[in-house]
N, C-alpha and C positions, 0 to 999 in steps of 0.2 A: 394515596393507594392504601394506607393502613387500615382505616376503620371498616371499609367495605369487605376486604379480604379476611379480616379477623373475625367478624361476625359470621361470615359464611363458614369458616372452619370450625368455630365453636359449636355451631348447631349440630354438626355431624359427629363431633367427639363424644358427646353425651349419649349418642344412639348406639355405639359399638357395644357388644356384649349383651344385647336384649333382642336379638333377631328372632328367637324362637317364640317369645311372648307375642310379638307383633304378628307373626304368621298365624297363630292360633286365633287371635281375635279377629283377624280379617276373614278367616274361613267361616267362623260362626256368623259374622255379619252377612256374608253372601247367602248362606242357607236361609236365614230368617227373611231376607229380602225376597227370595224366590217364593217362599210360602205365602207371603203377604200379597204378592201379585196374583197368585193362583186363586186365592180366596176372594180378593176385593174386586177384580175386574168383572166377573159375572154379575155381582150385585149392582155395580154402576150401570150396567147395560139395561137394567129394569127402570131407570129414571129417564124422563124426557128432559132434554136440554132446552131451557127457556132463554129467549134473547134477553140481553142485559139492557135495562131501561133506566133513565134518570128522570125522576119527577121534577117538573119545572119549579124553579125557585122564584116565586112572585116578587120577593123583595129585590133580588138581583135584577129582574126585568124592569121594575120600577126605577131603579137607580140608573140603568142603561138608558131608558127613555128620557129621564131627566138630563143626563149628560148630553144626549143628542140634541135636546132642545136648546142647550146652552151653546152649541157649536154654531158659529156665524162666519160668513165670508169676511175677510179682512181687506179693506181698501186702503192702500198707502197714498198719502198726500205728498206727491213728489213735486216740490216746487224748487226750481233752480233759476239762475239768472237768465238762462235761455227761455224757459217757459214764461218768465215774467216779461221778457222782451217780446215774445210772440203774442202774449195776451194784450200787450199795449198796442202793438202795431198791426196785428193780424187782420182785424176787421176793417182796416183802412185800405187793404189790398183787394182789388176787384178783378173780375174776369171781363174781357172785352171781346165782342164778336163783331167782325168786319163783314157786313152784308152787302153783297153786290148783285147787280142785275142777273136774274137767272138765265140759263141757257135756253135756246129755242124750244127744246123738247122737254124742258122741266115742267112738272105739274104746277110749280109755284108761278110760272110765267102767266098761266091762264088766270091766276088769282091776283095778278098785278103785284106780286111780292118778289122777294129776292131770296138768295141762298147764301149761307155763310161761306166766305172766301178765305177766312183765316181767323185765328183766335190769338189773343195775347193777354197781357195783364196791365193793370194800371194802379195808381196810388192816389187816394183822396188826400189832397194836401191843404184844402181850404174849404170852409163853409161860410157863405156870406148871405144873410137873409134866408131865402128859400132856395138858394142855388149852391150846389157843391161843385168844386173844380177838381179834375183828375188829370194827372200827368202820366203820359205813356210814351211809347216810341212812335216816331213818324212812320216807320215801316209797318207798324201794327194797324194803323188806320188808313194807310195809303190806298187810294182808289175806292174807298167805301161810298156807297150810296146811302147806307144807313149804318148806324152804330148802336149796339145794345150792350149795356153794362149789367153784369150780374153781381149782386152783393154777396157777402159771405153766407148770409142766411138763405140764399136762393132767390131773393127778390130781383126781378129783371126790370130795368129802367131804360127807356130810349135816351140816347145821348146825342148832343150836338157838338160838332167839331168847332172849337173856338179859333184855333190856329195851329199850324204845323210848320216845322223847319227841317228841311232835308239835310242841311249841313251838320246839325248837331244831333239829328235823329230823335227829336223831341216833338211832342204834340200835347195840346191841352184840350180837354173835353169838359162839358158842363152837363149836369143832370139835376133833376129836381131833388132838393135837399131834405125833404120831409122824412125820408126813410134813413137818412144818414146819421149815424150816432158817433162814429169814430173818425177822427182826422189825424193824419200822420204828423209827427213833430219833426221838424228839420234838425239835423245834427250839423257838425262841422267837419267836412271831409278833409280840410287842410290839416287837421290834427290827428289824422289816422296814422298808424304805425304798422310796418310789416310785422306779421305775426299776430296782429290784433284779431280776436274772434269776431266774425260777422255771420249774419243769418239772411238767407235769401227766401223770400215768400212770393209765391206766384201761382200760375195756373198751367203747369206743364202739360203739353199735348192737348190742351183745351178740354181736359176732362178730370183733372185732379186739382180742383180749385182749393186754395188755401194750403198748398203743399209747402212744407218747411224743410230747408236743408241748411246745414251748418258747415262753416269752414273758417278760413282766416284770410286776412289781407295778404296776398302773395307778392304784390308789387304796387307801387304808386307811380303816377304820371307816365303810364305806358302810352306810347304813340303807335297807333295801329293804322296802316294805310287803308283808305276807303275809296272804292271806285263808285262815285255817286251816280253817274249816268250809265254804268255797266258797259262801257266801251273798251274796257281793257286797260285804261290809263288811270293811274291813281290821281284823284282830285283833291284829297283831303287827308289830314292826319288826325284821327280821333284821339283825344286825350282821355284815357280811361283808367279805372282801377282794375287790378287783376286779383281774382279770388279763386280759391279751389272749391267753394261751395257749388254744389251741382246746379247748373243752369241749363235747362233743356228748352226745346221749341215750345212756345207758349208762355215761358217765363219772361219773355221780352216785355219791358215796360213795368215789371214788378219791382218790389222793394228790396233793397239791400240795406239792412239795419245793423246798428252796432249793438253791443251787449246791453245798452240802456234802452233799446227799442226805438232809437232815433233814426230817421231816414238819412242815410249818408251816400246813397247811390241809387241810380235807376238801372236795373239790369238790362243790358242791351244786346249782347252777342256772346257767342262761344266759338272758340277755335275748334272746329270739328274735323279732325284728321285722324286717320287710323293710328298714327304714331303719337298722338297728343292725348294726354289724360289730365283732366282737372284744370283747364284754363278757361275760366269765365271772366267776362268783362262787364263793367258797369260804368255809367257816366257819373262822375263825382257830383254831389249835390251842389257844392259851391260853384261849380262850372255851369250847372243846369239852372240855377235860380234866376239869373238875369234873363236867360232865354225864356223861362216860364213866365216871368213878369211881362216881357214884351209880347209874348203870344196871348196872354190873358188880356192885355190892354189894347193891343193893336191888331191882333190876328196874324202877325208876322214879326220877324226879328228886325229891328231897325239897325242896319249895318251901314258903315261908311261906304261911300261910293266914289270911285275914281273916274269911270267913264272911258275905259280902255279895253281893247282885246289884246290878249297876251299869249306868249309862247316861251317855254323854258329853253334857254340857250343850249343846254346839254342834249336837247332833242333835235337841234338844228344841225345839219351836216356841216362839217368843218369848213368846206369850201365857202358856204354862204356866211359863216361866221366871219370869215376874212374879207370876202368880196362885197357882200351886201351890208353887213353890220359894221364892217371895218374895225373889228375888235383886235386889240393887241394879241399876239400869239399866246401870252401867258394868262389871258382871261378865258376861262373855260366854263364859267357858270354865270347866272344872272337871269333876268326875264326881259325878253324883247317885246316892245310894243308893236303890234301888227296893225292897229288902227286906233284912232282917237275920235270920240264922239264930239260933235260941235257943242260949244257952250258947256261942256262938262268941266268938273274940277281939274282934270288933266289938261284940257285945252286952255283953261284960264291960267294954269301954272306954266304954260309954254311947252309942254311935252309934245313930241312929234313921233310919227311912225318911224321905225328903225332905231329909236332910242333904246338903250339897254339899261334897265334898272339893276344896280348892284348893291345898293344900301338904302335902308329906310331908318331914319332917326339914328344913324350910326350903327345899325345892326345889319350884318351881311345878309343879303338875300340871294340864295343860290338857285331857286326855282319857283314855280307858281305856288306850290304848296306853302313854302315859307312866306311868300308874299301875302297869301290869304290868311295865314296864321297871324302874322303881324297886324294886318288890317282889321281882321275880325275880332281878335282877342285883346289887342293892346290900344286900339284907337276907337274913338266914338264920333258920332256925327257932330260936325262943327269944329273938330280938332284941326290943328295945323300939323303937317307932316313934312319933314325934310327928306328929300329924295336925291340920291347921288346916281348919276347916269353916265354912260358912255355915249357920246355923239361924234360921229366921224373920227373915232379913235381917241378922243380926248374926254376927260372927265369934266362934268359940270354938276352944280347943285341947284335945285329948285325947291320952292316951298309951295305946298298945296293945301288948300282949305277943303276939307272933306265935307261933302253934302250927304243927304240921307236917302238918295235914290237906291234902288236895288241894282246890283251888278252881277 
C-alpha cells in the first residue's frame, strides 16, 4: 500500500502555495494559442493537399522475389509398418467380375455376350510358368459363365475356374501370368493373437479396387452356422477369424494380411445387422491351404465318403426316437442313418438303416454338423474310423475304411 500512496501525496504537497503563478501562465498560453489559429488557418487554405505516395524500393522487391523463388511444397515421406505391409501385398489383390448370361431384353444378348452378375476380390497366391493362380470365395464365382480379373494397374484378364468348394466357400482361378508381378506370401494363421493388427485389402462395392482398411484380430476359431442350400436348416459350421477391419460387399475373397504383409486369411463375410458393428469374418489361411491345393490339383476337394443319408436325432420327434430308433430315453442326440448305399464304406462296415451314430473315434457326435466337421476336418481318404452306434437300443462299435467318393 505504501509506495503508491506516498508518491501520490508528495506530488501535491509541493504544489500548495503557488496557485497564482500557475493561473497567470495558463491564461497567457490560451491567448497566444488563439492568435496562432487566427493567423495560420487562412494561410493553410491556399495550399493544395497532395496524396501521400511511396516510391518503390527496387532492392526490397528483388529480395521478395528471391524469397518467393525459394518457397517449395514440402512432401513428407510417411512410411509405417502398415504402408510397408500394403506395399508388399497390395498388388497381389485383384478384382473379380462374375459375368452371366444377359437377360432377354439386354443389348448384350444380341452381341452374344453377358453382363456382370456380381463382383468380388481375389488374391494371387502362386505363379507357375506362364500361369498365375488366384484364390477367392466360392460365392464370388458361383454361376458364372465367364470370369474377368482386374489387376491393380487396371489390366483386365479373362480367368478360368479351376475348382470350387461350397463347404469351405473357396475357389481357385487361373489367368495368364505374363502381367503378374506380385504374389502373396502365406503367413501362419495358427500363430495369430487377439488384438494383433491386421489389414483388409479388396474391392468393396465393386468400384473401389485396392481399398485398405485396418483393424485387429477380434477373435480366433469362431464357429459360424451356414445354410449351404438356403433351405432354412444349418448345414455347416464355418471356422473363421473375427476382425473389426471394415469388410464390405465386394471385399469377399480379398486378403487379410498381418503387419508383415503376409496372407493370414481370406475375407469371406460380414455379420450385417442394424445392431452389429465391426464384425468381419475371414477364412484362416492354414485352414484354406489344403483346400486350395486340392482345388488346384483335382478341381474339387477330396473328402472322405461314408455312403449314407443322415438325419439329426434332435430333429426327429420323440415318439419316433423311441418307437422307430428304439433309443433309450436318456439319449437325446446323435445322427440317425436313413439309408445306406450298396457297396459303400458304410455298407462294408455293416451299418444299417435306423442305426444311430453317437461317437466317432471316441468323440461325441451330437448332430449332422458335428459328424461333417469330424469327417471333413479330421479324417482323410483311406483312413480307418471307429464308430459307436445304437442299434435296437444297444450300443455297438464298427470300423469303417473311408473311400474318396463325394458325399
